[in-house]
Rosetta silent file (secondary structure, phi, psi, omega in degrees, C-alpha in Angstrom):
SEQUENCE: MPKLKTKSSCKKRFKVTAKGRVKAGQAGKRHGMIKRTNKFIRDARGTTTLSKADEQIIKPMMPYAR
SCORE:     score description
SCORE:     0.000 S_00000001
   1 L     0.000  141.617  176.440    7.671   19.197  -20.492 S_00000001
   2 L   -74.797  157.631  178.328    5.363   16.257  -21.096 S_00000001
   3 L   -70.822  150.820  174.685    3.283   14.895  -18.278 S_00000001
   4 L   -89.895  145.323  179.670    4.575   11.915  -16.365 S_00000001
   5 L   -92.907  139.615  173.585    2.454    8.780  -16.205 S_00000001
   6 L   -88.593  137.699  178.625    1.364    7.231  -12.941 S_00000001
   7 L   -68.086  123.224 -174.640    1.635    3.444  -12.792 S_00000001
   8 H   -60.847  -36.225  179.652   -1.977    2.180  -12.912 S_00000001
   9 H   -64.659  -34.541 -179.703   -1.307   -0.668  -10.499 S_00000001
  10 H   -75.815  -35.542 -179.972   -0.016    1.776   -7.892 S_00000001
  11 H   -60.092  -36.106 -176.799   -2.909    4.154   -8.473 S_00000001
  12 H   -79.722  -29.774 -168.193   -5.313    1.370   -7.535 S_00000001
  13 H  -104.502  -20.431 -172.253   -3.418   -0.022   -4.511 S_00000001
  14 E  -128.575  150.783  171.397   -1.737    2.870   -2.672 S_00000001
  15 E  -128.151  153.842  177.208   -2.482    6.295   -1.187 S_00000001
  16 E  -106.912  132.317 -178.873    0.028    8.797    0.152 S_00000001
  17 L   -79.010  174.964 -177.702   -0.673   10.272    3.599 S_00000001
  18 L   -65.031  -29.139  178.067   -0.263   13.922    4.516 S_00000001
  19 L   -85.315   -4.047  177.467    3.175   13.182    5.985 S_00000001
  20 L    95.887    2.811  177.096    4.267   11.433    2.785 S_00000001
  21 L   -78.684  158.885 -179.990    4.081    7.839    3.992 S_00000001
  22 E  -101.203  124.441 -178.034    2.521    5.248    1.682 S_00000001
  23 E  -103.337  135.488 -176.738   -0.675    3.581    2.889 S_00000001
  24 E  -142.695  160.204  174.372   -1.667    0.136    1.638 S_00000001
  25 E   -70.272  154.520  179.560   -4.085   -2.659    2.416 S_00000001
  26 L   -67.251  141.999  179.205   -2.979   -5.464    4.680 S_00000001
  27 L   -87.688  158.418  171.942   -1.396   -8.431    2.978 S_00000001
  28 L    85.780   21.409 -176.097   -2.292  -12.078    3.523 S_00000001
  29 L  -122.872   18.554 -175.988   -6.077  -11.896    3.742 S_00000001
  30 L   -79.439  -43.081 -177.166   -7.262  -13.129    0.347 S_00000001
  31 L  -155.625  170.489  179.889   -7.776  -16.786    1.169 S_00000001
  32 L    76.574   26.137 -177.834   -6.854  -19.452    3.717 S_00000001
  33 H   -65.209  -24.556 -176.104   -8.467  -17.628    6.600 S_00000001
  34 H   -64.265  -31.540 -179.485   -9.388  -20.947    8.256 S_00000001
  35 H   -90.803   -8.973  179.110   -5.745  -21.625    9.113 S_00000001
  36 L   -80.842  153.260  178.125   -4.983  -18.126   10.324 S_00000001
  37 L   -79.350  157.567  176.907   -5.244  -17.291   14.028 S_00000001
  38 H   -61.110  -35.473  178.618   -7.985  -14.998   15.247 S_00000001
  39 H   -61.232  -44.500 -179.805   -5.239  -12.609   16.421 S_00000001
  40 H   -62.541  -46.308 -178.808   -3.776  -12.403   12.928 S_00000001
  41 H   -63.254  -41.261  177.799   -7.170  -11.714   11.349 S_00000001
  42 H   -63.068  -47.419 -178.268   -7.945   -9.040   13.955 S_00000001
  43 H   -69.514  -22.354 -176.729   -4.575   -7.338   13.564 S_00000001
  44 L   -93.578   12.382  175.822   -4.782   -7.381    9.767 S_00000001
  45 L   -69.741  152.864  172.200   -7.936   -5.294    9.524 S_00000001
  46 L    71.560 -142.078 -174.268   -7.871   -2.012    7.642 S_00000001
  47 E  -121.553  172.064  178.361   -4.716   -0.533    6.177 S_00000001
  48 E  -143.142  164.125  173.950   -1.053   -0.218    7.113 S_00000001
  49 E   -99.844  144.340 -177.645    1.847    2.028    6.130 S_00000001
  50 L   -75.349  158.715  174.419    4.688    0.580    4.080 S_00000001
  51 L   -70.839  164.790  179.721    8.263    0.374    5.284 S_00000001
  52 H   -57.547  -42.989 -178.182   10.808    2.949    4.122 S_00000001
  53 H   -63.265  -42.436  178.585   12.382    0.451    1.751 S_00000001
  54 H   -69.141  -35.604  176.374    9.039   -0.369    0.094 S_00000001
  55 H   -58.756  -38.073  179.933    8.170    3.336   -0.120 S_00000001
  56 H   -64.959  -25.596  176.531   11.284    3.985   -2.205 S_00000001
  57 H   -78.035  -41.665 -173.405   10.019    1.447   -4.740 S_00000001
  58 H   -78.863  -42.105 -172.712    6.458    2.817   -4.912 S_00000001
  59 H   -57.101  -39.482  176.462    7.022    6.600   -4.851 S_00000001
  60 H   -65.301  -22.399  179.234    8.735    6.905   -8.284 S_00000001
  61 H   -79.516  -11.714 -178.929    5.755    5.148   -9.803 S_00000001
  62 L  -124.681   76.143 -172.259    3.412    7.854   -8.449 S_00000001
  63 L   -68.210  -21.171 -176.008    5.017   11.129   -9.538 S_00000001
  64 L  -105.189    5.792  179.048    2.036   13.374   -8.672 S_00000001
  65 L   -70.377  134.457 -179.061    1.187   11.850   -5.273 S_00000001
  66 L   -96.911    0.000    0.000    1.494   14.506   -2.583 S_00000001
């Protein structure tokens, strides 16, 4: 069988945790921080796990992610 290709955009943006959840950077922090609340900026630090519905979209694009 030929090897399957991983989607390059997913390779750069997502990691799969040991339990199989998909980890991604927080959205909404590229620009416009002046209008965001301090609470939003504080809560949006680091990474987050995607919802189940979003995981189902991403996982087929990363066939070798464990």
